C-alpha positions in Angstrom: 0.0 0.0 0.0 1.3 3.4 -1.0 1.8 5.9 1.9 -0.6 8.8 1.9 1.0 11.8 0.1 2.3 14.6 2.4 -0.1 17.6 2.3 1.3 20.7 0.6 2.4 23.6 2.8 -0.7 25.5 1.6 -3.0 22.7 2.6 -1.3 22.3 6.0 -1.7 26.0 6.6 -5.4 25.8 5.7 -5.9 22.9 8.0 -4.2 24.7 10.9 -6.4 27.8 10.3 -9.6 25.8 10.2 -8.7 24.0 13.4 -7.9 27.3 15.0 -11.3 28.6 14.0 -13.1 25.6 15.4 -11.3 25.8 18.7 -11.8 29.6 19.0 -15.5 29.4 18.2 -15.9 26.9 21.1 -14.2 29.5 23.3 -15.4 32.8 22.0 -18.4 32.2 19.8 -19.2 35.0 17.3 -16.6 37.3 19.0 -13.8 35.4 17.3 -11.3 37.8 15.5 -8.9 37.4 12.7 -6.1 38.4 15.1 -7.0 35.5 17.4 -7.2 33.1 14.5 -3.8 34.2 13.2 -2.2 33.8 16.7 -3.7 30.4 17.2 -2.8 29.1 13.8 0.7 30.5 13.9 0.4 32.8 10.9 0.0 36.5 10.2 -3.3 38.3 9.8 -2.1 39.4 6.4 -1.8 35.8 5.4 -5.4 35.1 6.5 -6.7 38.0 4.5 -4.6 37.0 1.5 -6.1 33.5 1.4 -9.6 34.1 2.6 -10.4 37.7 1.9 -12.5 38.4 5.0 -13.6 36.8 8.3 -17.0 35.9 6.7 -15.2 34.0 3.9 -13.0 32.3 6.4 -16.0 31.1 8.4 -17.6 29.9 5.1 -14.5 28.0 4.2 -14.5 26.2 7.6 -18.2 25.4 7.2 -17.7 24.1 3.6 -15.0 21.7 4.9 -17.4 20.5 7.6 -20.2 19.9 5.1 -17.9 18.2 2.6 -17.0 15.7 5.3 -20.6 15.4 6.6 -22.0 14.6 3.1 -19.1 12.5 1.8 -21.2 9.3 2.1 -23.8 10.9 -0.2 -21.2 11.9 -2.7 -19.6 8.5 -2.8 -22.6 6.9 -4.4 -21.7 3.3 -3.4 -24.1 0.8 -1.9 -27.9 0.7 -1.8 -30.0 3.5 -0.5 -30.2 2.1 3.1 -26.5 1.6 3.3 -25.8 5.1 2.1 -28.3 6.8 4.4 -27.2 4.7 7.4 -23.6 5.7 6.8 -24.6 9.4 6.5 -26.8 9.1 9.7 -24.0 7.5 11.7 -21.5 10.1 10.6 -23.9 13.0 11.3 -24.5 11.7 14.9 -20.8 11.2 15.5 -20.1 14.8 14.5 -22.9 16.2 16.7 -21.4 14.2 19.6 -18.1 16.0 19.3 -17.7 18.0 22.6 -16.3 21.0 20.5 -19.5 21.0 18.4 -21.8 20.8 21.5 -19.9 23.6 23.3 -19.8 25.8 20.2 -23.5 25.4 19.5 -24.3 26.2 23.2 -22.3 29.4 23.0 -23.5 30.5 19.5 -27.2 29.9 20.6 -26.6 32.1 23.6 -25.1 34.9 21.4 -27.4 34.7 18.4 -29.6 37.6 19.6 -26.5 39.8 19.9 -25.1 38.8 16.4 -28.3 38.2 14.3 -26.7 38.6 10.9 -23.7 36.4 11.7 -26.1 33.8 13.2 -28.3 33.8 10.0 -25.3 33.5 7.8 -24.0 30.6 9.8 -27.3 28.9 9.6 -27.5 29.4 5.8 -24.0 28.1 5.3 -24.4 25.2 7.6 -27.9 23.8 8.4 -29.6 25.1 5.3 -26.9 23.9 2.9 -26.8 20.5 4.6 -30.5 20.2 4.1 -30.2 21.2 0.4 -27.5 18.7 -0.3 -29.5 15.9 1.3 -32.6 17.0 -0.6 -30.7 16.8 -3.8 -29.6 13.3 -3.1 -33.1 12.3 -2.1 -34.6 13.9 -5.2 -32.3 11.8 -7.3 -33.3 8.6 -5.4 -37.0 9.6 -6.0 -36.4 10.0 -9.8 -34.7 6.5 -9.8 -37.8 5.0 -8.2 -36.0 4.1 -5.0 -38.2 6.4 -2.9 -41.8 7.6 -3.6 -42.1 11.0 -5.3 -42.5 13.8 -2.7 -41.1 17.2 -1.7 -37.4 16.4 -1.4 -36.6 19.4 0.7 -39.3 18.5 3.3 -38.2 14.9 3.2 -34.6 16.0 3.9 -35.7 18.1 6.9 -37.8 15.2 8.2 -34.9 12.8 7.9 -32.4 15.1 9.6 -34.9 15.6 12.5 -35.4 11.8 12.8 -31.7 11.2 12.8 -30.9 13.7 15.5 -34.0 13.1 17.6 -33.6 14.7 21.1 -30.0 13.5 21.6 -28.4 16.9 20.7 -30.7 18.6 23.1 -29.7 16.1 25.8 -26.1 17.0 25.2 -26.8 20.7 25.3 -28.4 20.4 28.7 -25.9 17.9 30.1 -28.5 15.1 30.2 -27.5 11.4 29.7 -27.4 10.8 25.9 -26.3 8.2 23.4 -22.6 8.4 24.1 -21.3 5.3 22.3 -20.9 4.2 18.7 -23.2 1.2 19.3 -26.0 3.4 20.8 -25.7 6.0 18.0 -25.8 3.3 15.3 -28.8 1.6 16.8 -30.7 4.9 16.7 -29.5 5.6 13.2 -30.8 2.3 12.0 -34.1 2.9 13.7 -34.5 6.4 12.1 -33.3 5.4 8.6 -35.6 2.3 8.5 -38.6 4.3 9.7 -37.9 6.9 7.0 -37.5 4.4 4.2 -40.7 2.6 5.3 -42.5 5.9 5.1 -41.1 6.9 1.7 -41.0 3.5 0.0 -42.2 3.5 -3.6 -46.0 3.2 -3.9 -45.7 -0.1 -5.9 -43.6 -1.6 -3.1 -46.1 -0.4 -0.4 -48.9 -2.2 -2.3 -50.7 0.8 -3.7 -51.7 1.1 -7.3 
């Protein structure tokens, strides 16, 4: 097996910057500054502006990386519909169980009223885009006859809600939650199977 290629200096710098942003958001929320990111990432503020242009674009870049990883299972296109959706669901639950993610969401929720425009932008670049990507994949499955024809955007929102359930809220409020891979997978299977049962093609469900 060939060893993985060494990331280029530019990619290594981008990864350091993204990691710095994630860490700082868990600590400072919307108050994060380019100065703080530069200091944490070990680069100059001029370098950040040269590569990202603005704080908003830097945040969008971090969110884009997160979404690319979150939807990688959908992009792969391998396996049947249940296999793909189950892999997506398990990955989604694992990411939402990351302590950094939970802490960041708690802080951002508390600050949303103070930073309404930043909060709306973060929602559009994160939650809304995730729903759109999932909706696009579900729409394709509907056209292929793997799911019954329906509103793909609503179906995506429903599926995301089923996958997460109340577990993220349990974590936000420090209540016992599904904290192991086995528990998260069991719930993911339950949610995906319930969704597929509800959206099975009409012919398969016995309707004319």
